[in-house]
N, C-alpha and C positions, 0 to 999 in steps of 0.2 A: 555531537552526534557523529557516528561513523556510518558511512553508506558504502555498500559493496554491490556491484552489478555483475550478473553472470547470466548466461543463457543455458537453459536446460530444455532440450528438444525445441519446441516452438513457444517457450515461455521465457519472457524476460523477467528475471528474478532480481528484486531489489531487497537486500538485507539491511535492516536498520538496527542500530544499537545505540543506547543512550536515551536521551529525552527528546521527544518530538513536541516542541513548544514554540513560543514566540521567538526565542533566540535561535532556533535551528530549522524552522519550517522552510525557509527560503532554499537551503541547500537540498533538502529532500524534494522540494517542488521543482527545482532546476533539473535534478537528476531524472526524475520521473517524466517531466515534460519533454526532455530531450529524447527519451525512449519512445514516448508517444508520437512525437513529431517525425521521428525517423522510421516509425512503424517497424521496429526491429523484430517483432513477433506478433502472433495473434492474441497473446495473453500477457498480462502483466500481473505478477504475484509479488506482493509486498510482505516479506517475512518480518514479523514483529516480535518474535520470541525474546529478543534482547532489548526491547523498548521498556524502559523503567517508568516512564511518565508521559502523559499526553495531555495537552490543554486544548482550549477551544480553537486556537490557531492550527494546531495539528489536525484536529477533526475537520476543520474547514478546508485545510489543504487536501486531505484525503477525499473529501466530497468533490472539490474542484477537479482533482486529477481523475476521479472516477467519471465525472461528466465529460471531461475532455477525451478520455479513452473511449467511452461509449460513443461519442460523436465521431470518433475515428474508426469505429467498427471493431474495437479491441475489448476483450473482457478484462476487467480490473478486479482483483480479489485481494483479500487479506489472508495471511497464513500464520498459524500458530500464535494467536493473539493471547497475551497474558490475561489472567482472570480479571485483574483490576481494570485493564483497558477494555476488555470485552464488555464489562459492565457499563462503561461510559459510551461505548458504541451502541449498545442496546438502549441506553437512556435517551439518546438522540435519534433512535430508529434507523441508524445507518445499516444495521444488520438486515433490514427489510429491503434495502436497495443494493448493497454491495455483498457479493458472495464472500463468506468466511469459511476457510478450510482448516483442517487440523494439520495438514502436511503438504509439502510441495507435490508429492505424488498425486494427491487428490486434486490439487489445483491444475496439474498438467493433464489430467485425464479428460 
C-alpha cells in the first residue's frame, strides 16, 4: 500500500493505492490517526480511487478512524471509491454513517 498525505484548503487528504487489508491496515491506521491527533484540518478525506481490494480489516480500520475523527470534531469522508469497494461499504452499511464523495472538491465544500 502506498499512502500520500497532502492538505487542500482545510482538508487533510490521504491518498491510498494498492490493497487495504490485513497486511496493510496498520500503515493506513497510523497515518490517519496521526492526522486526527494533530488536528491538522477540520476534515479528513480518504481518496480510494487507486485501492484495488479491501477486506474486513480495512473496513474495520475505516470505521475506527471515522469514530476517532468524529470524537475529535473532525469530518471523515471517503472520496472516489471504486465500484467493487463501494459495494462492500454498502453491504456493511458504512455509507449510512460515513460521507462518500465523488471528488475532493465535493469533500472540501
